[in-house]
C-alpha positions as CSV (number, residue, x, y, z in Angstrom):
1,G,279.2,120.8,70.0
2,I,280.2,120.3,66.4
3,S,283.3,118.1,66.2
4,I,286.6,119.5,65.0
5,M,286.5,117.0,62.2
6,T,283.1,118.2,60.9
7,A,284.0,121.9,61.2
8,A,287.1,121.3,59.1
9,H,285.2,119.1,56.7
10,P,282.6,121.1,54.9
11,G,281.8,118.1,52.7
12,L,280.6,116.0,55.7
13,L,278.8,119.1,57.0
14,K,276.9,119.4,53.7
15,V,276.0,115.7,53.7
16,E,274.8,115.7,57.3
17,L,272.7,118.9,56.8
18,A,271.1,117.6,53.6
19,L,270.1,114.3,55.1
20,D,269.3,115.2,58.7
21,G,268.1,118.8,58.4
22,V,268.5,121.7,60.8
23,E,266.5,123.1,63.7
24,L,266.0,126.9,63.9
25,A,266.8,128.6,67.2
26,A,264.1,131.0,68.4
27,A,266.2,134.1,67.4
28,A,266.8,132.6,63.9
29,K,263.1,132.1,63.3
30,S,262.4,135.8,63.4
31,R,265.1,136.8,61.0
32,P,263.8,138.1,57.6
33,E,266.1,135.7,55.7
34,L,264.0,132.8,57.0
35,Q,260.5,134.2,56.7
36,A,259.8,133.1,53.1
37,T,257.5,130.3,52.5
38,A,258.7,127.1,50.8
39,H,258.3,126.3,47.1
40,P,254.8,124.6,46.9
41,E,256.3,121.3,45.7
42,Q,259.1,121.1,48.2
43,Q,259.7,120.6,51.9
44,R,260.5,123.9,53.7
45,A,264.3,124.2,53.7
46,V,267.0,126.8,54.2
47,E,269.8,127.3,51.7
48,L,273.2,127.7,53.5
49,L,276.6,128.7,52.3
50,L,279.2,126.6,54.2
51,P,282.9,127.0,54.5
52,D,284.8,126.5,51.2
53,D,281.9,127.9,49.3
54,L,279.7,124.7,49.5
55,V,276.0,125.3,49.2
56,V,273.3,123.0,50.7
57,D,269.6,122.8,51.0
58,A,268.9,121.8,54.6
59,P,265.4,120.7,55.4
60,I,264.0,122.6,58.4
61,L,263.0,120.4,61.2
62,N,259.8,121.0,63.1
63,G,260.9,119.5,66.4
64,D,259.0,116.3,65.6
65,G,262.0,113.9,65.8
66,G,262.4,113.8,62.0
67,A,266.2,113.8,62.2
68,T,268.0,110.5,62.5
69,Q,270.8,112.2,64.5
70,A,270.1,112.2,68.3
71,L,271.4,115.8,68.3
72,P,270.4,117.7,65.1
73,Y,272.2,120.8,64.0
74,R,270.7,124.0,65.2
75,L,270.9,127.3,63.3
76,E,271.6,130.2,65.7
77,C,272.4,133.8,65.1
78,D,273.5,137.1,66.7
79,A,272.9,140.5,65.4
80,E,275.0,140.0,62.2
81,H,276.0,136.4,61.8
82,F,274.5,132.9,61.6
83,F,276.1,129.8,63.2
84,L,275.6,126.1,63.2
85,H,275.8,124.4,66.5
86,R,275.1,120.9,67.8
87,G,275.2,119.6,71.4
88,A,275.7,121.4,74.7
89,A,275.7,125.2,75.0
90,G,279.2,126.6,74.7
91,G,280.3,124.0,72.2
92,D,282.1,124.7,68.9
93,R,280.2,126.6,66.3
94,V,280.7,127.0,62.6
95,E,279.8,130.3,61.0
96,V,277.6,130.0,57.9
97,R,275.6,132.3,55.6
98,V,271.9,132.0,55.0
99,I,271.0,132.5,51.4
100,P,267.5,134.0,51.4
101,P,265.0,133.0,48.8
102,P,265.4,135.2,45.8
103,R,263.1,138.3,45.6
104,F,261.8,137.3,42.1
105,Y,259.9,134.4,43.8
106,E,257.4,137.1,44.9
107,E,257.0,138.7,41.4
108,R,254.6,137.8,38.7
109,T,254.9,137.6,35.0
110,G,253.0,139.9,32.7
111,Q,250.4,137.2,32.4
112,G,250.0,137.1,36.2
113,T,251.8,133.8,36.9
114,P,253.9,133.8,40.1
115,M,257.6,133.5,39.0
116,R,258.2,130.9,41.8
117,Q,256.0,128.5,39.8
118,I,258.2,129.0,36.7
119,G,261.8,128.9,38.1
120,T,263.4,127.4,41.2
121,V,266.9,128.3,42.4
122,F,269.3,125.4,43.3
123,G,272.7,126.9,44.2
124,S,273.9,128.9,41.2
125,F,271.4,127.3,38.8
126,L,267.9,128.5,37.9
127,A,265.9,125.3,37.2
128,L,263.1,125.7,34.6
129,S,260.5,123.0,33.7
130,P,258.4,124.8,31.1
131,I,257.0,121.5,29.6
132,E,256.8,119.0,32.5
133,P,259.1,118.4,35.5
134,C,261.1,115.2,35.5
135,G,263.7,113.9,37.9
136,L,263.6,112.2,41.2
137,S,267.0,113.6,42.1
138,L,266.0,117.2,41.5
139,W,262.3,117.4,42.5
140,R,262.3,114.7,45.2
141,R,259.5,112.7,43.7
142,V,258.9,110.3,40.8
143,C,257.5,112.3,37.9
144,R,254.2,111.5,36.3
145,W,255.7,110.1,33.1
146,C,258.2,107.7,34.9
147,A,255.3,106.4,37.0
148,D,252.8,106.4,34.2
149,A,250.5,108.6,36.3
150,G,248.7,110.4,33.5
151,A,248.7,113.8,31.8
152,P,251.1,116.7,32.5
153,A,250.3,118.9,35.5
154,H,250.1,122.1,33.5
155,P,250.2,123.2,29.8
156,P,253.5,124.4,28.5
157,R,254.7,127.8,29.8
158,A,254.8,130.7,27.4
159,V,258.3,131.5,26.2
160,S,257.8,135.1,27.2
161,E,257.0,134.1,30.8
162,V,260.2,132.0,31.0
163,I,262.3,134.9,29.6
164,E,260.7,137.3,32.1
165,T,261.6,135.0,35.0
166,V,265.1,134.5,33.8
167,R,265.6,138.2,33.4
168,A,264.3,138.8,37.0
169,A,266.6,136.2,38.4
170,F,269.7,137.6,36.6
171,A,268.7,141.2,37.5
172,E,269.0,140.5,41.2
173,G,272.1,138.3,40.8
174,A,270.3,135.2,42.2
175,V,271.8,132.7,39.7
176,E,274.6,132.4,37.2
177,F,273.4,129.5,35.0
178,I,270.2,128.0,33.5
179,L,269.0,124.4,33.9
180,F,266.1,123.3,31.7
181,N,264.6,120.2,33.2
182,G,262.1,117.7,31.9
183,G,260.3,117.4,28.6
184,L,258.0,115.1,26.8
185,A,259.7,111.7,27.3
186,D,257.3,109.7,25.1
187,T,258.7,111.2,21.9
188,E,261.5,110.4,19.5
189,D,263.6,113.4,20.7
190,G,263.1,112.9,24.4
191,G,261.5,116.3,24.7
192,V,264.4,118.5,23.5
193,A,262.5,119.7,20.5
194,A,259.8,121.1,22.7
195,L,262.5,122.8,24.8
196,E,264.3,124.3,21.8
197,P,262.2,127.5,21.6
198,Y,263.0,128.2,25.3
199,I,266.7,127.4,24.9
200,S,267.0,129.6,21.8
201,A,265.2,132.5,23.5
202,V,267.5,132.3,26.6
203,K,270.6,132.2,24.4
204,R,269.3,135.1,22.3
205,H,268.6,137.3,25.3
206,F,271.3,136.4,27.9
207,D,275.0,135.6,28.0
208,T,274.8,132.5,30.1
209,L,275.6,128.8,30.1
210,V,272.6,126.5,29.6
211,A,272.3,123.0,30.9
212,V,269.5,120.5,30.0
213,Q,268.3,117.5,32.0
214,L,265.8,115.3,30.3
215,P,265.1,111.7,29.2
216,P,267.4,110.4,26.5
217,P,266.1,110.5,22.9
218,R,265.6,107.3,20.9
219,S,268.2,108.4,18.3
220,N,271.7,109.8,18.9
221,R,271.0,112.3,16.1
222,W,268.9,114.3,18.6
223,I,271.9,114.4,21.0
224,D,274.0,116.0,18.1
225,R,271.1,118.4,17.5
226,T,270.9,119.3,21.2
227,Y,274.5,120.4,21.1
228,A,274.0,122.3,17.8
229,M,271.1,124.3,19.3
230,G,273.4,125.8,21.9
231,V,273.2,123.6,25.0
232,D,276.4,123.7,27.0
233,A,275.9,120.8,29.4
234,I,273.5,117.8,29.4
235,S,272.2,115.2,31.8
236,Y,270.3,112.0,31.2
237,S,269.9,111.1,34.9
238,V,270.2,107.4,35.6
239,E,269.4,108.0,39.3
240,V,269.4,104.3,40.3
241,H,271.9,101.8,39.0
242,D,270.1,98.7,40.4
243,P,267.8,97.7,37.5
244,R,265.2,95.9,39.7
245,L,264.9,98.8,42.1
246,L,264.6,101.2,39.2
247,A,261.9,99.1,37.6
248,R,260.0,99.3,40.9
249,L,260.3,103.1,41.3
250,C,260.0,104.2,37.6
251,P,258.1,101.4,35.8
252,H,257.1,103.4,32.8
253,R,260.6,104.8,32.2
254,V,262.1,101.3,32.2
255,E,259.3,99.9,30.0
256,R,259.4,102.7,27.4
257,I,263.0,103.8,27.3
258,G,265.0,101.2,29.3
259,Q,267.9,101.8,31.6
260,E,270.5,100.8,29.0
261,R,269.4,103.6,26.7
262,Y,270.3,106.1,29.4
263,Y,273.9,104.7,29.5
264,E,274.1,104.6,25.7
265,A,272.9,108.2,25.3
266,L,275.3,109.5,28.0
267,A,278.2,107.7,26.3
268,H,277.4,109.2,23.0
269,A,276.9,112.7,24.5
270,A,280.3,112.4,26.1
271,T,281.9,112.1,22.6
272,I,280.1,115.4,21.5
273,F,280.2,117.7,24.5
274,P,283.3,119.0,26.2
275,S,284.8,116.9,29.0
276,G,282.8,117.2,32.2
277,T,279.7,118.8,30.7
278,V,277.8,115.5,30.5
279,W,276.6,114.3,33.9
280,S,274.2,111.9,35.5
281,D,272.7,111.8,39.0
282,L,272.8,108.8,41.3
283,I,270.7,109.1,44.4
284,A,272.3,108.3,47.8
285,G,270.6,105.7,49.9
286,L,268.2,104.2,47.4
287,E,270.4,101.2,46.7
288,A,273.2,99.3,48.3
289,P,276.6,101.3,48.4
290,A,278.2,98.6,46.2
291,S,275.5,99.3,43.5
292,T,276.0,103.0,43.7
293,I,279.8,102.5,43.3
294,A,279.1,100.2,40.3
295,G,277.0,103.0,38.8
296,I,279.8,105.5,39.3
297,D,282.3,103.2,37.5
298,H,279.9,102.6,34.6
299,L,279.4,106.4,34.1
300,V,283.0,107.3,34.5
301,G,284.1,104.6,32.1
302,A,281.9,106.3,29.5
303,G,283.4,109.7,30.2
304,V,280.4,110.9,32.1
305,L,280.5,112.9,35.3
306,P,278.5,111.3,38.2
307,V,276.8,113.5,40.8
308,L,275.6,112.0,44.0
309,S,272.1,113.4,44.8
310,L,271.2,114.1,48.4
311,A,267.6,114.8,47.7
312,R,265.2,114.0,50.6
313,P,261.6,112.9,49.8
314,S,259.0,115.4,50.8
315,A,256.3,114.5,53.3
316,G,253.9,111.9,51.9
317,A,256.1,111.1,48.9
318,A,258.7,108.8,50.4
319,V,260.5,106.5,48.0
320,H,263.3,105.3,50.3
321,D,263.2,101.9,51.9
322,R,265.9,103.3,54.1
323,A,267.5,106.7,54.5
324,A,271.1,107.3,53.5
325,R,273.5,107.7,56.3
326,P,276.5,110.1,56.2
327,A,278.8,107.4,57.5
328,D,277.8,105.1,54.6
329,L,278.5,107.9,52.0
330,G,282.1,108.6,52.9
331,P,283.6,105.6,51.0
332,I,281.2,106.2,48.1
333,L,282.2,109.9,47.8
334,A,285.9,109.1,48.2
335,H,285.5,106.6,45.3
336,L,283.6,109.2,43.3
337,F,286.4,111.8,43.4
338,Q,289.2,109.2,42.8
339,A,287.4,107.6,39.8
340,V,286.7,110.9,38.1
341,R,290.2,112.2,38.7
342,E,291.8,109.0,37.3
343,A,289.6,109.2,34.3
344,K,290.7,112.8,33.8
345,I,287.2,114.1,33.4
346,N,286.9,117.9,33.9
347,M,285.4,118.6,37.3
348,G,285.1,122.4,36.9
349,W,281.8,122.7,34.9
350,V,279.3,121.0,37.2
351,Q,279.5,122.6,40.7
352,E,277.5,124.7,43.2
353,L,274.5,122.3,43.2
354,S,272.6,122.6,46.5
355,F,270.9,119.2,46.1
356,G,273.9,117.0,45.4
357,I,277.6,116.3,45.9
358,T,279.7,116.9,42.8
359,P,283.0,115.1,42.2
360,L,284.8,118.4,43.0
361,E,283.1,118.5,46.4
362,A,283.7,114.8,47.0
363,R,287.5,115.6,47.3
364,F,286.8,116.4,51.0
365,F,286.2,112.6,51.5
366,A,289.4,111.5,49.7
367,G,292.0,112.7,52.1
368,D,294.0,115.9,52.6
369,D,296.1,115.5,49.5
370,A,293.0,115.3,47.3
371,R,291.5,118.4,49.0
372,L,294.6,120.4,48.4
373,S,295.4,119.2,44.9
374,V,292.3,120.5,43.2
375,A,292.5,124.1,41.8
376,Q,288.8,124.9,41.6
377,H,288.8,128.6,41.7
378,F,289.4,129.3,38.0
379,Y,285.9,128.3,37.0
380,R,284.4,130.2,39.9
381,S,285.8,133.5,38.9
382,R,284.2,135.9,36.4
383,L,287.2,135.5,34.1
384,G,286.8,131.7,34.3
385,N,283.1,131.9,33.4
386,L,283.9,134.1,30.4
387,T,286.7,131.8,29.3
388,A,284.4,128.8,29.6
389,R,281.7,130.4,27.5
390,N,284.2,131.4,24.8
391,L,285.7,127.9,24.7
392,A,282.1,126.5,24.4
393,R,281.3,128.9,21.6
394,L,284.5,128.1,19.6
395,R,284.0,124.3,20.0
396,R,280.3,124.6,18.9
397,R,281.1,126.8,15.8
398,L,283.4,124.0,14.6
399,R,280.6,121.5,14.8
400,V,277.3,123.1,14.3
401,R,277.3,123.3,10.5
402,T,278.2,119.7,10.0
403,V,275.7,118.5,12.6
404,S,272.9,120.6,11.2
405,D,273.7,119.4,7.6
406,S,273.7,115.8,8.5
407,F,270.6,116.2,10.7
408,D,268.7,117.9,7.9
409,S,269.7,115.4,5.3
410,S,268.3,112.6,7.5
411,H,264.8,114.2,7.2
412,L,264.2,113.8,11.0
C-alpha cells in the first residue's frame, strides 16, 4: 500500500502523482467527475486535492506502462469518497478529493468560441493566453516563438470573449485569481502592451488579483509600466538555468532575448513589486540537480521566488532527455524552502499551483520543524485575500503617478 511516510507527506505525494500519474480503478472511471475530456492541448489528467490542501494535476495512465514506478497509484472510490492506493489489496489508502473540470469549459462565448479554448484552470488560477501561449513550464511544450516555428496559432482573442470567460469561471467559483500568459515576445515591451487592454478590462470588471507571465521587455521602463497598469504579480520564467540546454530547447529565445535578460528583468521587478510577487519557474528533471539548485540561488539572491515546475511533456512533444525522479527532487525542494526562508521572501502570494511546487509546499521536504513553522493559512482565508488586495492597491497608488509621469516623459 501507500507508505506511512508518503501518506503523512503530501508534498512527496504531489511530486509522485505529477511525475508518475495515476491509474483509474473501474469504479472511478464511471464517476461523473472523471467523464470530461482533456483540454485539447494537454494530456488527459485528473486534478486532485491532497491532504494539507495541496493541488496536483495527475496524468491519467492508460495501462500502457507509462509510469516509471513499478506500482503506480490507483484512484479508487466508494459511494461518496475517492482514495489513492498503491500495492496489494487491503493496504493503506489516502483519501483525496477529485476536482472536476469546471462547468464553464462546456460553455461558449457570445461569438461561439468554446470557453475551454480561452481559459484553462490550474489550481486556483485561470490561465488566459489571448495573444499567444508561451511557457514550457505551463503548457508542457516549447512555444512557437521560443522555437522560431512561425506565426501565432490564432489571432488575438476579443477582449469581450475573455471577460465572458472570466465571468463564467468566477460565477461558478472555479478560480480565485487570473494569470495572463504569453504575448508578443519580439517587441520592445515583451508583449505586455498587447495584454494591457485585457488586464484593464479584468481589473475594471472584477475584484481579483492578476498575475502576468511573459517574456521580459527590453527596457525596464516596461516593467514599471506593468506594475502601474494594475498587475499584482509577474513572472519572467527562466525555466532552465543551464545555458547550453536552454539554447538547445529554446534557440530563438536565447538568440533574441538572451538568458541574462531574464535574470536582469526579474531582479528589477523584485525592486518594484511586493516581496514574493515576482516569481520564475525552473523545470524539474531537464537539467542536473546541481544546476537547478544554482538557478534557485541565482533567483533568490535577486529577491525572486523560484517555483519548481512538475510539468510532464504531452505525447509526441517530449523535451526531456530523462524524466525527473521524486527521489532526486527531495534535496532540491528542501533547498528551495530553506533558501527562500533565509532570504525572507514572502511565500504567501504564489500558491495553489497544480503544475508546480511552490516554496511554501517545499516545506514538506525540509523537515518537521519547517513544516510546522510556516503559518500559511492567513493568505488562504477570505480575509487574507481582501487584505492582500488592499495592501497591493495602497502600494500601487503610492507609485503609479510617478511611474506614469516618468514613462510618458520618455516618449516610449
